[in-house]
C-alpha positions as CSV (number, residue, x, y, z in Angstrom):
1,X,4.1,43.5,-62.6
2,X,3.0,44.8,-59.2
3,X,0.1,42.5,-59.3
4,X,2.3,39.5,-60.0
5,X,4.5,40.4,-57.1
6,X,1.7,40.9,-54.9
7,X,0.2,37.4,-55.8
8,X,3.6,35.8,-55.3
9,X,3.9,37.5,-51.9
10,X,0.5,36.2,-50.8
11,X,1.3,32.7,-52.0
12,X,4.7,32.8,-50.2
13,X,2.9,34.1,-47.0
14,X,0.4,31.4,-47.2
15,X,3.1,28.7,-47.6
16,X,5.3,30.3,-44.8
17,X,2.3,30.7,-42.4
18,X,1.0,27.2,-43.0
19,X,1.2,25.2,-39.9
20,X,3.4,22.1,-40.2
21,X,1.6,18.9,-39.4
22,X,3.3,17.1,-36.6
23,X,4.3,13.6,-37.4
24,X,3.3,11.3,-34.5
25,X,5.3,8.1,-34.3
26,X,4.4,7.2,-30.7
27,X,1.7,5.8,-28.6
28,X,0.8,6.5,-25.0
29,X,0.2,3.5,-22.6
30,X,-1.2,4.3,-19.2
31,X,-3.3,2.8,-16.5
32,X,-2.9,0.7,-13.3
33,X,-1.8,-2.8,-12.5
34,X,-3.1,-4.4,-9.3
35,X,-1.7,-7.5,-7.4
36,X,1.9,-6.8,-8.6
37,X,4.3,-8.4,-6.4
38,X,7.2,-6.4,-4.9
39,X,9.8,-8.1,-7.3
40,X,7.5,-8.2,-10.3
41,X,7.4,-5.6,-13.1
42,X,5.3,-4.8,-16.1
43,X,7.2,-5.1,-19.3
44,X,6.3,-4.7,-23.0
45,X,7.6,-6.7,-25.9
46,X,7.0,-6.2,-29.7
47,X,5.5,-8.6,-32.2
48,X,8.5,-11.0,-32.3
49,X,8.8,-11.0,-28.5
50,X,11.9,-8.7,-28.4
51,X,12.0,-6.6,-25.1
52,X,11.0,-3.0,-25.5
53,X,10.7,-1.4,-22.1
54,X,9.7,-1.8,-18.5
55,X,6.9,0.3,-17.6
56,X,7.6,2.0,-14.3
57,X,4.7,1.8,-11.8
58,X,4.3,3.9,-8.7
59,X,3.4,2.6,-5.2
60,X,-0.3,2.3,-6.3
61,X,0.5,0.4,-9.5
62,X,0.0,3.4,-11.9
63,X,2.0,3.7,-15.0
64,X,2.2,6.2,-17.9
65,X,4.6,5.8,-20.7
66,X,5.2,7.1,-24.3
67,X,6.5,4.5,-26.7
68,X,7.8,4.9,-30.3
69,X,5.8,2.2,-32.1
70,X,5.0,0.7,-35.4
71,X,1.4,-0.3,-36.0
72,X,1.4,-3.8,-34.7
73,X,0.6,-6.3,-31.8
74,X,2.5,-5.9,-28.6
75,X,2.7,-8.1,-25.5
76,X,2.3,-6.8,-21.9
77,X,3.7,-9.2,-19.4
78,X,4.0,-9.7,-15.7
79,X,5.3,-12.7,-13.9
80,X,1.9,-14.4,-13.9
81,X,0.0,-12.7,-16.7
82,X,0.3,-11.6,-20.3
83,X,-2.0,-9.6,-22.5
84,X,-1.7,-8.9,-26.2
85,X,-2.6,-5.3,-27.3
86,X,-2.5,-3.4,-30.6
87,X,-0.8,-0.1,-30.7
88,X,-0.5,2.3,-33.6
89,X,0.9,5.8,-34.1
90,X,-1.3,8.0,-32.1
91,X,-3.0,5.5,-29.8
92,X,-3.7,6.5,-26.3
93,X,-4.6,3.3,-24.4
94,X,-5.8,3.3,-20.7
95,X,-5.7,-0.1,-19.1
96,X,-6.6,-1.5,-15.6
97,X,-4.8,-4.8,-15.3
98,X,-4.7,-7.6,-12.8
99,X,-1.2,-9.1,-12.6
100,X,-2.6,-12.4,-11.6
101,X,-5.6,-12.6,-14.1
102,X,-4.3,-14.6,-17.0
103,X,-4.7,-12.9,-20.3
104,X,-7.4,-10.4,-19.3
105,X,-7.6,-6.6,-18.6
106,X,-10.3,-5.3,-16.3
107,X,-10.9,-2.3,-18.5
108,X,-9.6,-0.9,-21.7
109,X,-10.4,2.7,-22.9
110,X,-8.9,5.5,-25.0
111,X,-8.1,6.2,-28.6
112,X,-7.9,2.9,-30.5
113,X,-9.1,0.9,-27.6
114,X,-11.6,-1.0,-29.6
115,X,-8.9,-2.9,-31.4
116,X,-7.2,-4.1,-28.2
117,X,-10.7,-5.0,-26.8
118,X,-11.2,-7.2,-29.9
119,X,-7.7,-8.7,-29.5
120,X,-8.5,-9.7,-25.9
121,X,-11.8,-11.1,-26.8
122,X,-10.3,-13.2,-29.6
123,X,-7.5,-14.5,-27.4
124,X,-10.0,-15.4,-24.8
125,X,-12.1,-17.5,-27.3
126,X,-9.0,-19.4,-28.4
127,X,-7.9,-20.0,-24.9
128,X,-11.4,-21.4,-24.0
129,X,-11.3,-23.7,-27.0
130,X,-7.7,-25.0,-26.2
131,X,-7.7,-24.8,-22.4
132,X,-7.4,-28.7,-22.3
133,X,-4.7,-29.4,-24.9
134,X,-4.9,-33.2,-24.1
135,X,-8.6,-33.1,-24.9
136,X,-8.5,-30.6,-27.8
137,X,-5.7,-32.3,-29.8
138,X,-6.9,-35.8,-29.2
139,X,-10.1,-35.0,-31.2
140,X,-10.6,-37.0,-34.4
141,X,-9.4,-35.1,-37.5
142,X,-12.9,-34.2,-38.7
143,X,-14.1,-32.9,-35.4
144,X,-10.9,-31.0,-34.8
145,X,-11.2,-29.4,-38.2
146,X,-14.7,-28.4,-37.7
147,X,-14.0,-26.8,-34.3
148,X,-11.0,-24.6,-35.6
149,X,-13.1,-23.7,-38.6
150,X,-16.1,-22.7,-36.4
151,X,-13.6,-20.7,-34.2
152,X,-12.5,-18.8,-37.2
153,X,-16.1,-18.0,-38.1
154,X,-17.1,-16.9,-34.6
155,X,-14.2,-14.6,-34.2
156,X,-14.8,-13.1,-37.6
157,X,-18.3,-12.4,-36.6
158,X,-17.1,-10.5,-33.6
159,X,-14.7,-8.5,-35.8
160,X,-17.5,-7.6,-38.2
161,X,-19.5,-6.2,-35.4
162,X,-16.8,-3.6,-34.5
163,X,-16.2,-0.2,-35.9
164,X,-12.5,-0.8,-36.3
165,X,-11.0,0.7,-39.5
166,X,-11.2,-1.3,-42.6
167,X,-7.3,-1.7,-43.1
168,X,-7.0,-3.6,-39.9
169,X,-10.0,-5.7,-40.5
170,X,-8.9,-6.7,-43.9
171,X,-5.4,-7.8,-42.6
172,X,-7.0,-9.4,-39.5
173,X,-9.4,-11.6,-41.6
174,X,-6.3,-12.9,-43.4
175,X,-4.7,-13.5,-40.0
176,X,-7.6,-15.4,-38.9
177,X,-7.5,-17.7,-41.9
178,X,-3.6,-18.2,-41.2
179,X,-4.4,-19.1,-37.7
180,X,-6.9,-21.8,-39.0
181,X,-4.3,-23.1,-41.5
182,X,-1.7,-23.2,-38.7
183,X,-3.9,-25.2,-36.5
184,X,-4.3,-27.6,-39.4
185,X,-0.6,-27.9,-39.9
186,X,0.3,-28.6,-36.3
187,X,-2.5,-31.2,-35.7
188,X,-0.8,-34.2,-36.9
189,X,2.2,-33.7,-34.5
190,X,0.0,-32.6,-31.6
191,X,-2.4,-35.5,-32.1
192,X,0.3,-38.1,-32.2
193,X,1.9,-36.6,-29.1
194,X,-1.3,-36.4,-26.9
195,X,-2.5,-39.7,-28.0
196,X,0.9,-41.4,-27.7
197,X,0.4,-42.6,-31.3
198,X,3.7,-41.9,-33.0
199,X,2.5,-43.5,-36.3
200,X,-0.6,-41.2,-36.6
201,X,-0.9,-39.3,-39.9
202,X,-3.7,-37.3,-41.5
203,X,-5.0,-37.9,-45.0
204,X,-3.0,-36.2,-47.9
205,X,-5.8,-33.7,-48.5
206,X,-6.1,-32.7,-44.9
207,X,-3.8,-29.7,-45.4
208,X,-4.4,-29.2,-49.1
209,X,-5.3,-25.5,-48.4
210,X,-1.7,-24.9,-47.6
211,X,-0.6,-25.9,-51.2
212,X,-1.5,-22.6,-52.7
213,X,-0.2,-20.4,-49.9
214,X,2.0,-17.5,-50.8
215,X,5.0,-17.4,-48.4
216,X,6.4,-14.0,-49.6
217,X,3.8,-11.6,-48.3
218,X,5.7,-9.0,-46.3
219,X,2.7,-7.1,-45.0
220,X,1.1,-10.4,-43.6
221,X,4.4,-11.5,-42.2
222,X,4.8,-8.3,-40.1
223,X,1.2,-8.3,-39.0
224,X,0.3,-12.0,-38.4
225,X,2.1,-14.3,-36.0
226,X,0.2,-17.2,-37.5
227,X,1.5,-16.3,-40.9
228,X,5.0,-16.1,-39.5
229,X,4.6,-19.5,-38.1
230,X,3.5,-21.0,-41.4
231,X,6.5,-19.4,-43.2
232,X,8.8,-20.6,-40.5
233,X,7.4,-24.1,-40.8
234,X,7.6,-24.0,-44.6
235,X,11.4,-23.3,-44.4
236,X,11.8,-25.8,-41.6
237,X,10.2,-28.5,-43.9
238,X,12.7,-27.5,-46.7
239,X,15.6,-27.9,-44.3
240,X,14.5,-31.4,-43.4
241,X,14.6,-32.2,-47.0
242,X,18.3,-31.2,-47.0
243,X,19.3,-33.2,-44.0
244,X,17.4,-36.3,-45.3
245,X,19.6,-36.2,-48.5
246,X,22.8,-35.4,-46.5
247,X,22.9,-36.5,-42.9
248,X,26.3,-34.9,-42.4
249,X,24.5,-31.5,-42.5
250,X,23.2,-30.4,-39.1
251,X,19.6,-29.3,-38.7
252,X,20.5,-25.8,-37.8
253,X,22.9,-25.3,-40.7
254,X,20.4,-26.8,-43.1
255,X,17.8,-24.2,-42.0
256,X,20.1,-21.3,-42.5
257,X,21.0,-22.6,-45.9
258,X,17.3,-22.5,-46.8
259,X,16.9,-18.9,-45.9
260,X,19.6,-17.7,-48.3
261,X,17.2,-18.0,-51.2
262,X,14.5,-15.8,-49.7
263,X,14.3,-12.6,-51.8
264,X,12.2,-10.4,-49.3
265,X,14.8,-8.8,-47.0
266,X,12.4,-8.3,-44.1
267,X,11.2,-12.0,-44.0
268,X,14.8,-13.2,-44.4
269,X,16.2,-11.1,-41.7
270,X,13.5,-11.7,-39.3
271,X,13.5,-15.5,-39.8
272,X,17.3,-15.6,-39.5
273,X,17.6,-13.4,-36.5
274,X,14.8,-15.2,-34.4
275,X,16.4,-18.5,-35.3
276,X,20.0,-17.4,-34.5
277,X,19.3,-15.7,-31.2
278,X,18.4,-19.0,-29.6
279,X,20.1,-21.6,-31.7
280,X,23.5,-20.1,-31.8
281,X,23.6,-20.9,-28.1
282,X,22.9,-24.6,-28.8
283,X,24.8,-25.3,-32.0
284,X,27.8,-27.6,-31.9
285,X,29.7,-25.4,-34.2
286,X,29.4,-21.9,-33.3
287,X,32.0,-20.6,-35.8
288,X,30.3,-22.2,-38.8
289,X,26.8,-21.1,-37.5
290,X,27.9,-17.5,-37.0
291,X,29.5,-17.3,-40.5
292,X,26.5,-18.7,-42.1
293,X,24.3,-16.1,-40.3
294,X,26.5,-13.3,-41.3
295,X,26.2,-14.4,-45.0
296,X,22.4,-14.1,-44.8
297,X,21.6,-11.1,-42.7
298,X,21.5,-7.5,-44.2
299,X,20.0,-6.0,-40.9
300,X,22.7,-4.1,-39.0
301,X,20.8,-4.0,-35.8
302,X,20.2,-7.7,-35.8
303,X,23.7,-8.6,-36.8
304,X,25.1,-6.5,-33.9
305,X,23.0,-8.4,-31.4
306,X,24.0,-11.9,-32.8
307,X,27.6,-10.6,-32.8
308,X,27.3,-9.8,-29.1
309,X,26.0,-13.2,-28.3
310,X,28.7,-14.8,-30.4
311,X,31.4,-13.0,-28.6
312,X,30.0,-14.2,-25.3
313,X,29.9,-17.8,-26.5
314,X,33.5,-17.6,-27.5
315,X,34.1,-17.3,-23.6
316,X,32.4,-20.8,-23.0
317,X,34.1,-22.6,-25.9
318,X,35.8,-25.9,-25.2
319,X,39.0,-25.5,-23.2
320,X,37.9,-22.2,-21.6
321,X,37.6,-21.9,-17.9
322,X,34.0,-22.6,-16.8
323,X,31.8,-19.8,-15.4
324,X,31.3,-20.6,-11.7
325,X,28.4,-20.9,-9.4
326,X,29.0,-20.1,-5.8
327,X,27.3,-21.3,-2.6
328,X,24.2,-22.8,-4.2
329,X,21.9,-24.4,-1.7
330,X,22.3,-28.2,-1.6
331,X,19.2,-30.3,-1.0
332,X,21.5,-32.6,1.2
333,X,22.4,-29.7,3.4
334,X,24.8,-26.7,3.4
335,X,25.9,-25.1,0.1
336,X,28.0,-26.2,-2.9
337,X,30.2,-24.2,-5.3
338,X,31.7,-25.4,-8.5
339,X,35.3,-25.1,-7.1
340,X,34.3,-27.7,-4.4
341,X,34.2,-30.2,-7.3
342,X,37.6,-29.7,-8.8
343,X,39.5,-32.9,-9.5
344,X,36.5,-34.6,-11.0
345,X,34.5,-34.4,-14.2
346,X,31.2,-32.5,-13.6
347,X,28.1,-33.2,-15.6
348,X,25.6,-30.4,-14.9
349,X,21.8,-30.7,-15.6
350,X,20.1,-27.2,-15.6
351,X,16.4,-27.9,-15.1
352,X,13.2,-26.8,-13.3
353,X,10.3,-28.6,-11.8
354,X,7.8,-27.1,-14.3
355,X,9.8,-28.1,-17.4
356,X,8.3,-31.2,-19.1
357,X,11.2,-32.2,-21.1
358,X,13.6,-31.8,-18.1
359,X,11.5,-34.1,-16.0
360,X,11.4,-36.5,-19.0
361,X,15.3,-36.9,-18.9
362,X,15.2,-37.9,-15.2
363,X,14.9,-41.7,-15.8
364,X,17.8,-41.6,-18.2
365,X,19.8,-39.4,-15.9
366,X,19.2,-41.8,-13.0
367,X,20.3,-44.7,-15.2
368,X,23.5,-42.9,-16.2
369,X,24.2,-42.0,-12.7
370,X,24.0,-45.5,-11.5
371,X,26.2,-46.8,-14.3
372,X,28.9,-44.2,-13.4
373,X,28.5,-44.5,-9.7
374,X,32.0,-44.4,-8.0
375,X,33.7,-43.1,-11.1
376,X,35.7,-39.9,-11.3
377,X,32.5,-37.8,-12.2
378,X,29.9,-35.8,-10.2
379,X,26.3,-35.5,-11.5
380,X,25.1,-32.0,-10.6
381,X,21.4,-30.9,-11.1
382,X,20.9,-27.1,-10.8
383,X,17.2,-26.0,-10.5
384,X,16.3,-22.6,-11.9
385,X,12.9,-22.6,-10.3
386,X,11.7,-19.4,-8.8
387,X,11.9,-19.1,-5.0
388,X,8.2,-19.5,-4.7
389,X,8.6,-23.1,-6.1
390,X,11.2,-24.0,-3.5
391,X,9.1,-26.4,-1.7
392,X,8.0,-28.0,-4.9
393,X,11.7,-28.5,-5.9
394,X,12.3,-30.3,-2.5
395,X,9.1,-32.5,-3.0
396,X,10.1,-33.5,-6.5
397,X,13.6,-34.6,-5.4
398,X,12.1,-36.8,-2.7
399,X,9.2,-38.0,-4.9
400,X,11.4,-39.0,-7.7
401,X,14.3,-40.2,-5.6
402,X,16.8,-38.0,-7.5
403,X,20.5,-38.8,-6.9
404,X,23.6,-36.8,-7.6
405,X,24.2,-33.3,-6.1
406,X,20.9,-31.3,-6.2
407,X,21.3,-27.6,-6.1
408,X,19.0,-24.6,-6.1
409,X,20.2,-21.6,-8.1
410,X,20.4,-18.2,-6.5
411,X,18.2,-16.2,-8.8
412,X,16.5,-18.5,-11.3
413,X,17.0,-17.5,-15.0
414,X,18.9,-14.5,-13.8
415,X,21.5,-16.3,-11.9
416,X,25.1,-15.4,-13.2
417,X,25.9,-19.0,-13.9
418,X,22.9,-19.3,-16.2
419,X,23.4,-16.0,-17.9
420,X,27.2,-16.6,-18.3
421,X,26.4,-19.9,-20.2
422,X,23.8,-18.0,-22.3
423,X,21.1,-20.5,-21.4
424,X,17.8,-19.5,-23.0
425,X,15.9,-22.8,-22.7
426,X,16.1,-25.9,-20.6
427,X,17.0,-28.6,-20.1
428,X,20.6,-27.8,-20.8
429,X,23.5,-30.1,-20.0
430,X,27.2,-29.1,-19.5
431,X,30.3,-31.1,-19.1
432,X,33.4,-29.8,-17.2
433,X,36.8,-31.5,-16.9
434,X,38.7,-32.0,-13.5
435,X,40.6,-28.7,-14.0
436,X,37.4,-26.8,-14.3
437,X,37.6,-26.2,-18.0
438,X,34.7,-26.6,-20.4
439,X,34.5,-29.8,-22.5
440,X,31.1,-29.0,-24.0
441,X,28.7,-26.3,-22.9
442,X,25.9,-28.0,-24.7
443,X,26.5,-31.7,-23.9
444,X,24.4,-34.6,-25.0
445,X,21.3,-35.3,-22.9
446,X,21.2,-38.4,-20.8
447,X,18.7,-40.1,-23.2
448,X,21.3,-39.6,-26.0
449,X,23.6,-42.5,-26.6
450,X,26.3,-40.0,-27.6
451,X,26.7,-39.1,-24.0
452,X,28.1,-42.6,-23.1
453,X,30.2,-42.5,-26.2
454,X,31.7,-39.2,-24.9
455,X,32.3,-40.5,-21.4
456,X,34.1,-43.6,-22.9
457,X,36.2,-41.3,-25.2
458,X,37.3,-39.4,-22.0
459,X,37.8,-42.7,-20.3
460,X,35.7,-41.8,-17.2
């Protein structure tokens, strides 16, 4: 009996004295960033580009932060630079970054640094191939396919020379194949755009490798941005089939309908959230959109974020007083505020000189302005260019002989007027009535015939 008690005591002592293993759920990111402008910051985003944190830098550009992470890709960003990195639990990464050196880090060292070195090398190889999109996507189908296939082989060869652990390598090789497939999928549209050949189409077997693709792989969905793009595109195609059969269903609602049938909760929630966080600000029926999203999501954190946006959008619903801009610089001289324009309809164009789709609307906007010259409506263009592009803004107004009231926002994307309207992409058009109340916070573009129909309905 004494022996049994002694054995039991020894076992309990061993168990009690055994050191508990500390579970590490964080990564350490440290280093320096040079050429960081006074107002610029170093930020980090997760794989679906949701903001995580601002990395605090001292007067010498040094930073040191501990981040709770899941094993995945992350994006480091400054105003003029972005770098993809890979963090996993326990990573300690030391980086010396140039804020103005696009996509490259001067040095990368530390625990798990080899993965990030590989990621940077891969991104550089892709950038080198696609640095001239006009030239790259104008290639004939066979040459284009051979080039993207060769790129996949070249990057795979780089990966094979590393000592990166096998789990990452296996997932990354699938990722490289998805990237190849994604390039094949976008080729038809990109080629038609850059060659200005709207009738261009590839042969039926050009993308036949996509026919057998499994769109339900959660592991690859979380790991691979190319796979996510393919899955997203698959359901976009499904939504187009719905709108072709029933033109009364909007594109955004059709897409949400297709997501209902996804069984994998991670894939469904991620697709729904990343679609909703932008498109709820553009839909013509916020209530129906929000209701459809609520019926899909099972992710409480995502639901809370979309709910917050929904509540803000209710403040800019038709009939609500418009948010105001105050004392924006006027190209013609002095400043202009929204209150200065009361008594007239106001059609606002939010744009920037660097925005291709914005510039593409200029001829149509000038035509509409001319048609309604002398009527009870003011056409206001608000540039959200950064202050460093101020001279470029003035030059473009002169070069393109822009009419209407040309204003320069006080703080680019962060201007109160822009954030109050939940503007996340441009161009964006807004129509306000003579009392300063919103008619449509997402009005038709000048190139859309529905704009003139709306003006006629309002008897402008």
